[in-house]
C-alpha positions in Angstrom: -12.1 11.9 14.1 -11.6 8.7 16.0 -14.1 9.3 18.8 -15.6 5.9 19.7 -18.3 5.4 22.2 -16.9 5.8 25.7 -13.4 6.8 24.6 -14.8 9.6 22.4 -17.1 10.9 25.1 -14.3 10.7 27.6 -11.9 12.6 25.4 -14.3 15.5 25.0 -14.8 15.4 28.8 -11.0 15.7 29.2 -10.8 18.7 26.9 -13.5 20.5 28.9 -12.3 19.7 32.4 -8.5 20.0 32.1 -5.4 18.7 33.7 -7.1 17.2 36.8 -9.0 14.7 34.7 -5.9 13.9 32.6 -4.4 12.5 35.8 -7.6 10.5 36.4 -7.5 9.1 32.8 -3.9 8.0 33.2 -4.7 6.3 36.5 -7.6 4.5 34.7 -5.3 3.3 31.9 -3.0 1.8 34.4 -5.8 0.2 36.4 -7.1 -1.3 33.2 -3.6 -2.7 32.4 -3.4 -4.4 35.8 -6.7 -6.2 35.2 -6.2 -7.1 31.6 -3.6 -9.0 29.5 -2.8 -7.1 26.5 -0.4 -8.3 23.7 3.1 -6.8 24.0 2.5 -4.8 20.7 -0.3 -3.0 22.4 1.1 -2.8 25.9 4.1 -0.8 24.9 1.8 1.8 23.2 -0.4 2.0 26.3 2.5 2.4 28.7 4.0 5.2 26.6 0.7 6.9 26.2 0.0 6.9 29.9 3.5 8.2 30.7 2.9 11.3 28.4 -0.4 12.1 30.0 -1.5 13.3 26.6 -5.2 12.7 26.0 -4.7 12.3 22.3 -2.2 9.5 22.7 -4.2 7.9 25.5 -7.3 7.9 23.2 -5.4 6.2 20.4 -4.0 3.6 22.8 -7.5 2.8 23.9 -8.6 2.6 20.2 -5.8 0.0 19.6 -7.0 -2.0 22.6 -10.6 -2.8 21.7 -11.5 -6.4 21.5 -12.2 -6.3 17.8 -8.8 -4.7 17.1 -6.9 -7.2 19.2 -8.6 -10.2 17.6 -7.9 -8.9 14.1 -4.3 -8.0 15.0 -3.6 -11.4 16.4 -5.0 -13.1 13.3 -2.8 -11.1 11.0 0.2 -11.7 13.2 -0.4 -15.5 13.2 -0.9 -15.5 9.5 2.3 -13.4 8.5 4.4 -14.9 11.3 5.6 -11.5 12.5 4.6 -8.1 13.8 6.1 -4.6 13.2 6.9 -4.0 16.9 9.1 -7.0 17.2 10.9 -6.3 13.9 11.6 -2.8 14.8 12.8 -3.8 18.3 15.8 -5.6 16.8 17.0 -2.4 15.1 19.4 -0.3 17.1 20.3 2.6 14.8 19.6 6.3 15.6 18.8 5.8 19.4 18.0 9.5 19.9 15.1 9.4 17.5 12.6 8.0 20.0 8.9 8.4 20.9 8.1 11.7 22.4 10.6 13.7 20.3 9.3 16.4 18.0 11.6 17.3 15.2 11.3 20.8 13.7 13.2 23.1 11.5 14.5 24.7 14.7 16.1 21.6 16.2 16.9 19.5 13.1 20.6 20.2 13.4 20.7 18.1 16.6 19.2 15.1 15.0 20.1 15.3 11.3 22.8 12.7 11.2 20.8 10.0 13.0 17.6 11.0 11.1 19.3 10.3 7.7 20.1 6.8 9.0 16.4 6.2 9.1 15.8 7.2 5.5 17.9 4.8 3.4 18.0 4.5 -0.4 17.7 8.2 -1.0 14.6 8.9 1.0 16.5 11.3 3.2 14.9 14.0 1.0 12.6 14.2 4.1 15.6 15.6 6.0 16.4 18.0 3.2 12.8 19.2 3.5 13.4 20.1 7.2 16.9 21.7 6.6 16.2 23.4 3.3 19.2 21.8 1.7 20.1 19.2 -0.9 17.3 18.8 -3.4 15.3 21.4 -1.5 17.8 24.1 -1.8 16.3 27.4 -3.0 12.8 25.9 -2.6 10.5 27.0 0.2 8.1 24.1 0.7 5.5 23.6 3.4 7.5 23.3 6.7 7.3 20.0 8.6 7.1 18.9 12.3 7.7 15.2 12.9 6.0 13.9 16.1 7.7 10.6 16.8 5.4 7.9 18.3 5.9 4.2 19.1 5.8 1.7 16.3 2.3 0.3 15.8 1.5 -3.4 14.9 -0.8 -2.6 12.0 -2.9 -4.8 9.7 -5.1 -4.6 6.7 -8.8 -5.3 6.2 -10.3 -8.6 7.4 -11.7 -9.1 3.9 -8.2 -9.1 2.5 -7.0 -11.6 5.2 -9.8 -14.0 4.4 -9.5 -13.7 0.7 -5.7 -14.1 0.8 -6.0 -17.3 2.9 -8.5 -18.6 0.4 -6.9 -17.7 -2.9 -3.3 -16.8 -2.7 -2.0 -20.3 -3.3 -3.4 -20.3 -6.8 -1.5 -17.1 -7.8 1.6 -17.1 -10.0 3.4 -14.8 -12.4 4.0 -16.0 -16.0 7.0 -15.4 -18.2 5.5 -12.2 -19.5 5.3 -10.9 -15.9 1.5 -11.2 -15.9 -0.5 -12.2 -12.8 -2.3 -15.5 -13.2 -4.8 -17.4 -10.9 -5.8 -14.3 -8.9 -9.4 -14.1 -7.7 -9.2 -11.8 -4.6 -7.0 -10.7 -1.8 -3.2 -10.3 -1.7 -1.7 -12.6 -4.4 1.7 -13.0 -2.6 1.5 -12.6 1.1 5.1 -13.9 1.5 6.7 -12.1 -1.5 10.1 -13.2 -2.6 10.6 -10.8 -5.6 10.0 -7.1 -6.4 7.5 -8.0 -9.0 5.4 -10.0 -6.5 5.3 -6.9 -4.2 4.3 -4.7 -7.0 1.4 -7.1 -8.0 0.3 -7.1 -4.3 0.0 -3.4 -4.2 -1.7 -3.3 -7.5 -4.4 -5.7 -6.2 -5.0 -3.7 -3.1 -6.5 -1.1 -5.4 -7.9 1.5 -3.0 -7.9 -0.7 0.1 -11.6 -1.2 -0.3 -14.3 -2.3 -2.7 -15.2 1.3 -3.5 -14.2 4.8 -2.4 -15.9 8.2 -2.5 -14.1 11.4 -1.7 -16.7 14.2 -1.7 -15.0 16.5 -2.1 -11.3 16.1 -2.4 -9.4 19.4 -2.1 -6.0 19.8 -3.9 -3.9 22.7 -2.7 -1.3 24.0 -5.1 1.8 25.8 -3.9 4.6 27.7 -5.7 8.3 27.5 -5.1 8.1 30.1 -2.3 5.5 28.1 -0.4 2.6 30.4 -1.4 -0.8 28.9 -2.1 -1.6 29.5 -5.8 -5.1 28.0 -5.7 -7.4 25.3 -4.4 -9.2 22.8 -6.6 -12.1 20.6 -5.5 -13.3 17.5 -7.2 -15.5 14.5 -6.5 -13.6 11.2 -6.7 -15.3 7.8 -7.1 -13.8 4.4 -7.4 -15.4 0.9 -7.8 -13.9 -2.6 -7.9 -15.6 -5.1 -10.1 -13.2 -8.0 -9.5 -11.6 -9.2 -6.3 -14.3 -7.7 -4.0 -13.7 -8.5 -0.3 -16.5 -6.8 1.7 -19.6 -5.9 -0.4 -22.0 -8.1 -2.3 -21.6 -9.3 -4.9 -18.2 -10.8 -4.4 -15.7 -11.7 -5.5 -16.9 -10.4 -8.9 -19.6 -8.0 -10.1 -22.0 -9.7 -12.6 -22.3 -8.1 -15.9 -18.8 -6.6 -15.8 -16.8 -9.8 -16.2 -14.1 -8.0 -18.2 -13.6 -5.0 -15.9 -11.1 -4.9 -13.0 -11.9 -1.4 -11.7 -13.3 2.0 -12.6 -12.4 5.5 -11.4 -14.0 8.9 -12.1 -13.7 12.5 -11.2 -15.9 15.5 -11.5 -14.5 19.0 -11.0 -16.4 21.3 -8.7 -14.3 24.3 -8.2 -12.9 26.8 -9.4 -15.1 28.2 -12.1 -12.5 27.6 -15.0 -12.4 23.9 -14.0 -16.0 23.3 -13.0 -17.8 20.6 -15.0 -14.7 18.7 -16.2 -15.4 15.0 -15.9 -13.3 11.8 -16.6 -13.9 8.1 -16.4 -11.1 5.6 -16.6 -11.9 1.8 -16.9 -9.3 -0.7 -16.3 -9.8 -4.1 -17.8 -8.8 -7.5 -16.5 -7.1 -8.4 -19.8 -3.4 -7.7 -19.0 -2.7 -6.3 -22.4 -5.9 -4.4 -23.0 -5.5 -0.6 -23.1 -7.7 1.2 -20.4 -10.8 3.0 -21.6 -10.3 6.7 -20.8 -13.1 9.2 -21.6 -13.4 12.9 -20.6 -15.9 15.7 -21.0 -14.3 19.1 -21.7 -16.7 21.8 -20.7 -15.0 24.6 -22.7 -15.4 22.5 -25.9 -18.8 21.0 -24.8 -17.5 17.7 -26.1 -16.9 14.2 -24.9 -13.5 12.9 -26.0 -12.1 9.4 -25.9 -8.4 9.8 -24.8 -5.5 7.6 -25.8 -3.8 5.3 -23.3 -0.9 7.7 -23.2 -3.2 10.4 -21.8 -3.0 8.7 -18.4 0.4 10.3 -18.2 -1.3 13.8 -18.2 -1.8 15.8 -15.0 -4.8 15.0 -12.8 -6.6 18.4 -13.2 -4.0 21.0 -12.4 -2.1 19.1 -9.7 1.4 17.6 -9.8 -0.1 14.0 -10.0 -0.7 12.2 -13.2 -3.4 9.7 -13.7 -0.6 7.1 -13.5 0.2 8.3 -10.0 -3.2 7.9 -8.5 -3.0 5.9 -5.2 0.7 6.0 -5.8 0.6 3.6 -8.7 -2.2 3.1 -11.2 -0.4 1.5 -14.0 -0.6 -1.8 -15.9 2.6 -3.8 -15.5 2.3 -5.4 -18.9 1.5 -2.2 -20.8 4.6 -0.4 -19.5 7.5 -3.0 -19.6 9.9 -2.5 -16.8 12.6 -4.2 -14.7 11.8 -4.9 -10.9 14.4 -4.9 -8.3 14.0 -5.7 -4.6 16.7 -3.4 -3.1 16.3 -4.9 0.4 14.3 -4.9 3.6 14.8 -2.0 6.1 13.5 -0.3 9.2 12.7 3.2 8.3 11.0 6.3 9.6 7.6 6.7 8.0 4.4 8.8 8.5 2.4 7.0 11.1 -1.3 6.0 11.2 -2.7 9.5 12.1 -6.1 9.1 13.8 -6.9 12.7 12.9 -6.2 14.9 9.9 -2.8 16.5 9.6 -2.5 19.7 11.6 -1.7 22.9 9.7 -0.6 26.1 11.2 1.3 29.3 10.2 4.8 28.6 11.4 8.5 28.7 10.2 7.5 31.1 7.4 4.8 28.9 5.9 2.0 26.6 6.4 3.5 23.9 8.6 2.3 20.3 8.5 2.4 18.5 11.9 1.8 14.7 12.0 2.9 11.5 13.6 5.9 9.4 12.4 7.1 6.0 13.5 9.7 3.3 12.6 8.3 0.7 10.3 9.5 -2.4 8.5 9.4 -2.0 4.7 10.4 -3.6 1.4 12.3 -1.2 -0.8 11.4 -1.7 -4.5 12.8 -0.1 -7.6 10.9 -0.1 -10.9 13.0 0.9 -14.0 11.0 1.5 -17.2 12.2 0.3 -20.5 10.1 2.7 -22.5 12.0 5.8 -23.5 8.8 7.8 -24.1 7.2 6.9 -20.8 6.5 9.5 -18.2 9.1 8.2 -15.8 12.4 6.6 -15.9 12.1 4.8 -12.6 10.3 4.8 -9.2 11.6 3.7 -5.8 9.0 2.6 -3.2 8.9 2.0 0.6 6.2 -0.8 0.9 4.9 -1.6 4.4 5.5 -5.2 5.4 2.3 -5.4 7.4 -0.3 -3.5 5.4 1.4 -4.1 1.9 0.7 -0.5 1.2 2.9 2.3 0.0 4.5 4.6 2.5 6.7 6.8 0.5 7.8 7.0 -3.2 10.5 8.6 -5.3 9.9 9.3 -9.0 12.8 9.8 -11.5 12.7 11.3 -14.9 14.1 9.8 -18.0 17.4 11.5 -17.4 17.8 9.9 -14.0 17.0 13.0 -12.0 14.7 13.0 -8.9 11.5 14.5 -10.3 8.7 14.0 -7.8 8.4 12.8 -4.2 5.4 11.4 -2.6 4.8 11.4 1.3 1.8 9.3 2.4 -0.3 9.7 5.5 -2.6 6.9 6.2 -5.9 6.9 8.2 -6.5 3.5 9.8 -9.3 1.8 11.7 -7.7 -0.9 13.9 -11.1 -2.6 14.5 -11.6 -3.5 11.0 -8.3 -2.9 9.3 -9.7 -0.3 6.8 -6.9 2.0 5.4 -7.6 5.2 3.6 -5.9 8.5 2.9 -5.5 11.7 4.8 -3.3 14.3 3.2 -0.8 12.8 0.6 1.9 15.3 -0.2 3.6 15.4 -3.6 6.4 17.8 -4.6 7.8 18.4 -8.1 11.5 19.0 -7.4 12.4 19.9 -10.9 9.6 22.5 -11.4 9.5 23.5 -7.7 5.9 23.0 -7.1 3.8 21.2 -4.5 0.4 19.6 -4.3 -1.3 18.6 -1.0 -4.4 16.6 -1.1 -7.1 16.7 1.5 -9.5 13.8 1.4 -13.0 13.3 2.8 -13.3 9.6 2.2 -16.1 7.1 2.6 -15.2 3.5 2.0 -17.3 0.4 1.2 -20.6 2.1 0.4 -23.3 -0.4 -0.4 -25.0 -0.1 -3.8 -22.7 2.6 -5.2 -24.6 3.9 -8.3 -23.1 2.8 -11.6 -24.1 6.3 -12.9 -21.0 7.7 -11.1 -19.0 6.0 -13.8 -21.1 7.2 -16.7 -19.6 10.2 -18.5 -23.0 11.6 -19.6 -24.4 11.4 -16.1 -21.3 13.2 -14.7 -21.5 15.8 -17.4 -25.2 16.6 -16.5 -24.3 16.6 -12.8 -21.5 19.1 -13.3 -23.8 21.7 -14.9 
């Protein structure tokens, strides 16, 4: 949760005392605004939050307003030359889809036409999900409630900002599509091509120098929306090049040829417990990843081929190629990259708290914040006929450079999988991480919902966590 010092204590006090104190809080917010000069991209959030008298929104407005957040937000705005609030303000479509509205399966008919305008390039599958029509016909997925909030000027980590300023001028893409000259940070902060945008996201890795999710739960749901099972794994990730926050940086001595490593250890249920895998990605753009797994039922360690990265991640609808939305080497899987355009779209917002789940509309309903955001729309069309996918289409955030939503197509050109992100964000330092990514397999009518418990940028993360024999022993 986002309880911070006074704001967190004050919010708990609000919950205990009730409506009378909410009025006091709103008055305090207005009083603060009279005595302080906030940037317009914060002021509009503060004004709206105060008008709602909702302590949750008021708390988030205060979190956006800390001196640390304002300073970092201004620096990113100055560097990029724009902010999302100003970009969105120029867009006039769908005027009835505005902050304060909650769109549900019960009222979707009133807003469907305008809502589809906010999901261009085929992403109106989000509306199909609410209406149970189109690609969601005869498929009962987890219901959805969209809580519309104001657009947020968002930014990425300070480490990315400083490294990007220092190193991006040396970056280029050669005739083979390979990234050259990259040391750390975002290689192309002002991208002109789709390939530059893809390289940017690739080098964001997991938005940090390392990541632990202990555990990560994966809920698996059938075509009727019934939960089949829950699987739990430990997930570990370490960057060895392009480090931005933790010593040693930018590179980890002794691992000069390694870009990053990821590992998992299955904890639950019994039939999966003890399974472990380690994937090592090398700096060499044409070197195949090392992929090693321990299979408990065989009591054997197996070295997997590169093509095994197209296999499912445990029993979920994700493959190893899907992790973080895209964990694939550009040069290993030749493709054509197309920038479809720039757009203002409706995206999952930066939810300060985990997604709310409740039994509603005949299933487990997800309720979370949505806002209008400026994005690049990118299409990747694969040339390999035996590759897992035929194409992908992305919404890429123009402020954070991170993926917001994704469509996966099979080799026949059919929509196969859909990915709906939900980011957790700390305005004070710009750290982004994951809440509950939602992936649905449209062809096989199956859904995976991930529930993360993430820790970022842990000092001295043990190298043992990327040693298959250590994970094998730990799992027993």
